[in-house]
C-alpha positions, -999 to 999 in steps of 0.1 A, spaced: -577 709 -195 -550 685 -188 -535 678 -223 -505 651 -225 -487 636 -256 -469 604 -263 -448 608 -295 -430 580 -310 -411 573 -336 -418 547 -364 -378 541 -372 -381 510 -344 -403 491 -326 -421 499 -292 -397 490 -262 -399 488 -222 -387 528 -217 -408 541 -248 -439 521 -231 -436 536 -195 -437 567 -211 -465 565 -229 -484 546 -196 -472 576 -171 -486 603 -202 -521 581 -203 -527 580 -165 -521 615 -158 -544 626 -185 -571 603 -167 -564 611 -130 -570 650 -143 -599 644 -169 -573 652 -190 -567 638 -231 -538 616 -241 -524 624 -274 -505 600 -298 -484 618 -321 -465 600 -345 -429 618 -351 -422 604 -389 -406 631 -404 -375 609 -414 -389 596 -443 -353 573 -450 -357 559 -414 -396 555 -410 -409 522 -420 -450 514 -419 -443 482 -400 -428 500 -370 -458 520 -367 -480 490 -370 -464 474 -340 -465 505 -319 -502 513 -323 -508 475 -320 -488 470 -287 -507 506 -273 -539 492 -278 -523 455 -261 -514 476 -233 -547 492 -228 -535 531 -234 -560 539 -264 -555 573 -273 -582 602 -275 -564 618 -306 -536 611 -331 -512 634 -352 -487 624 -381 -459 651 -385 -452 646 -418 -489 657 -426 -476 691 -412 -446 702 -430 -469 733 -442 -478 741 -402 -440 742 -396 -429 762 -425 -453 788 -419 -437 795 -384 -405 794 -396 -411 821 -420 -427 841 -395 -395 840 -378 -377 850 -407 -399 880 -414 -391 892 -377 -356 887 -380 -353 865 -355 -341 838 -380 -321 834 -409 -319 816 -442 -281 799 -452 -285 786 -491 -271 751 -499 -239 741 -508 -235 743 -543 -227 701 -543 -257 698 -525 -287 682 -550 -317 700 -529 -315 738 -534 -338 750 -507 -325 770 -483 -322 762 -443 -340 782 -418 -318 790 -387 -330 804 -356 -303 830 -337 -302 822 -300 -299 847 -276 -277 837 -244 -293 837 -211 -299 815 -177 -331 800 -171 -347 778 -141 -369 754 -157 -392 739 -128 -395 701 -135 -424 681 -116 -401 652 -110 -364 668 -105 -373 703 -90 -356 730 -103 -330 725 -130 -307 759 -140 -296 760 -180 -272 782 -192 -281 789 -231 -247 804 -239 -237 770 -250 -268 763 -269 -255 774 -311 -276 788 -333 -307 761 -340 -318 746 -373 -352 754 -378 -357 737 -414 -329 714 -426 -319 722 -467 -339 694 -475 -371 709 -462 -374 688 -430 -383 703 -396 -356 698 -372 -370 678 -338 -369 703 -312 -382 725 -341 -413 701 -350 -420 695 -310 -423 731 -302 -449 739 -328 -468 710 -325 -465 707 -282 -480 746 -286 -506 740 -318 -517 710 -300 -526 725 -262 -504 704 -248 -502 713 -211 -475 692 -196 -445 670 -213 -439 642 -197 -406 625 -215 -375 606 -203 -346 621 -187 -328 617 -214 -342 644 -232 -330 673 -204 -307 685 -233 -335 694 -253 -355 712 -226 -338 748 -228 -334 746 -269 -372 740 -266 -377 771 -241 -356 791 -263 -382 783 -291 -413 786 -271 -398 820 -265 -394 834 -295 -426 822 -308 -450 832 -283 -465 800 -270 -474 794 -234 -442 771 -218 -458 737 -213 -453 720 -177 -424 696 -179 -416 660 -161 -388 640 -169 -391 603 -159 -359 583 -146 -336 558 -169 -344 523 -168 -311 504 -159 -301 469 -162 -307 449 -129 -262 444 -131 -263 483 -139 -259 503 -174 -286 504 -200 -310 480 -212 -299 456 -239 -318 427 -254 -302 405 -231 -311 424 -201 -350 433 -211 -351 459 -237 -372 438 -256 -399 452 -279 -435 449 -262 -447 427 -289 -420 402 -281 -433 405 -247 -465 398 -261 -452 365 -282 -435 348 -252 -469 353 -233 -469 377 -209 -507 394 -198 -513 428 -209 -525 439 -176 -498 420 -159 -470 443 -178 -486 472 -175 -489 464 -131 -447 458 -141 -442 493 -157 -463 510 -132 -436 498 -105 -408 513 -128 -402 546 -110 -439 550 -90 -454 532 -55 -493 531 -55 -480 529 -15 -488 506 14 -462 482 1 -487 473 -28 -474 458 -56 -503 445 -79 -523 470 -86 -547 475 -122 -543 504 -144 -576 517 -137 -572 516 -99 -538 531 -104 -552 564 -127 -576 573 -96 -542 575 -72 -518 583 -99 -495 618 -88 -469 628 -115 -450 646 -81 -445 612 -67 -424 594 -98 -391 583 -75 -363 606 -92 -337 579 -85 -334 552 -118 -355 521 -125 -341 490 -124 -356 465 -146 -360 429 -128 -372 401 -153 -376 380 -121 -401 406 -108 -423 408 -143 -421 372 -141 -434 369 -104 -463 397 -113 -472 377 -145 -477 343 -126 -500 364 -100 -521 376 -129 -521 342 -145 -534 326 -116 -563 350 -116 -569 347 -145 -596 320 -155 -589 291 -176 -616 301 -199 -597 327 -208 -562 313 -208 -573 286 -229 -586 318 -252 -551 329 -255 -533 297 -256 -552 282 -285 -535 308 -313 -502 300 -297 -506 263 -294 -519 264 -333 -484 281 -340 -461 261 -320 -480 225 -330 -502 226 -363 -505 192 -362 -523 191 -329 -551 210 -339 -576 184 -332 -564 184 -294 -571 225 -289 -603 218 -305 -612 196 -279 -617 223 -251 -624 210 -221 -597 188 -218 -574 216 -225 -587 234 -199 -582 211 -175 -547 206 -188 -541 244 -186 -550 243 -149 -524 215 -140 -495 245 -150 -520 272 -143 -504 280 -108 -464 271 -119 -464 291 -150 -449 324 -155 -456 329 -189 -479 314 -213 -450 305 -231 -436 283 -205 -469 260 -211 -459 257 -246 -423 245 -234 -433 224 -200 -469 211 -218 -451 203 -251 -448 165 -250 -486 164 -248 -487 181 -282 -460 163 -296 -460 130 -315 -419 119 -312 -407 133 -277 -370 143 -273 -355 125 -233 -335 147 -216 -300 124 -215 -296 125 -181 -331 117 -170 -330 85 -196 -295 77 -179 -307 79 -145 -343 64 -150 -343 42 -181 -314 23 -181 -327 -5 -166 -347 -29 -180 -387 -22 -173 -402 -35 -205 -417 -61 -179 -432 -37 -159 -443 -12 -184 -458 -44 -202 -482 -50 -170 -490 -13 -163 -501 -12 -199 -520 -45 -196 -540 -29 -166 -542 10 -182 -558 -13 -210 -592 -25 -186 -597 6 -169 -633 24 -179 -636 49 -178 -608 63 -179 -597 86 -152 -568 97 -131 -580 81 -94 -584 45 -110 -554 54 -130 -534 58 -96 -552 29 -85 -540 7 -111 -507 21 -101 -506 11 -64 -520 -24 -73 -492 -33 -97 -459 -20 -76 -480 -40 -46 -480 -69 -66 -442 -64 -78 -432 -58 -42 -412 -23 -52 -416 13 -42 -439 36 -58 -403 58 -64 -388 28 -87 -418 34 -112 -430 65 -111 -399 82 -123 -389 58 -151 -430 59 -159 -428 98 -158 -393 99 -185 -404 78 -208 -436 96 -213 -428 131 -211 -391 129 -217 -388 156 -185 -382 150 -144 -406 172 -136 -439 181 -143 -472 177 -130 -487 145 -111 -479 112 -132 -512 103 -134 -528 136 -144 -500 132 -171 -513 96 -180 -553 108 -182 -546 139 -198 -521 121 -228 -549 94 -233 -548 53 -236 -533 57 -270 -507 78 -262 -490 64 -232 -494 29 -248 -471 43 -278 -445 58 -257 -442 31 -231 -443 1 -259 -414 19 -275 -393 5 -242 -401 -28 -252 -386 -23 -288 -350 -16 -283 -350 20 -275 -333 19 -246 -305 2 -254 -299 27 -282 -293 56 -251 
């Protein structure tokens, strides 16, 4: 039975690279009716944090990468010590006393490396050859009693029955060190597959500015989990046929680790935004509303009553659904609906609100006041009637109205804006321009 593992360390948040590794392990397990094991490598007591562990677990669940079994290395020290002692008894390892100045008095246990040439078949890169003569004797148990990474990793993979080790290219250098330990311990060597690195679009490693962002941050920004998973899939793998949109369950049916690209993947935020936009378009307004209400309450706590007007909020979200790349875009672009006081873009005010339009705004408000019921069609009819009476073009009034009501030059149709703002907010914002606000610009 296929058994794979993802082994994060709770010394930091789950980022794009780790999430892709977890995803490809999960996919390989599901594609082969295997098991996906989560192993928390928390032996570094000084740097491990519960908040990081919580973030990793929550992010994996949010992405839909549920595990079949979970283990913690910090609960397995006796197992590591047992195997280290076995090598000591067999004269395949030796102990070294700590320095006199060391506060710890436990002997370190070190494995004696026997030089050899080895060839490892990598499921992605093909055969890789190593000369272990360049590898120094390996510490198995440090003088503080903690197992080293490579030793704990080998013992865990073997005792957990891991059949395939799928991890990043940065671990290729660890592979010969671990194979030596598999050999000396008499363990079956698993198959290896090393995923290519993920690079920034401009080249070089990812940074926070170029995409090395925690998965929890992508969630906070309003990316949908299925969209992010879809994008992670495309980092080194393709479903074929020029297809770019595919859900995780469909991918699991056709995923083959042998088809992963050998070359580095490029993280492209524009592509991720496009994919997320496609998923937002395909999500019901009802579901988007469920996701947005907590975000709205956090950003605009004073407007909770608006969030509770479910039907009205769903209608407003539909106005933006085809335009936004993230749910966070909705909060930014539609903020004027939820704010009592709006900020006017300086350039927009200079261009559209320098002229005295208090008369036109007042006449428009008089017309709106009479409208019952208050709807998009009758608002537009009233507007068309007014500009005909004033003998002006629609653009002479429509742009100033938009800026005065929203503070922005672009957005949904003006008449939709007025409807969703409602009579009272529309009156409040337009009346300001009859009270000298214009002169203060």
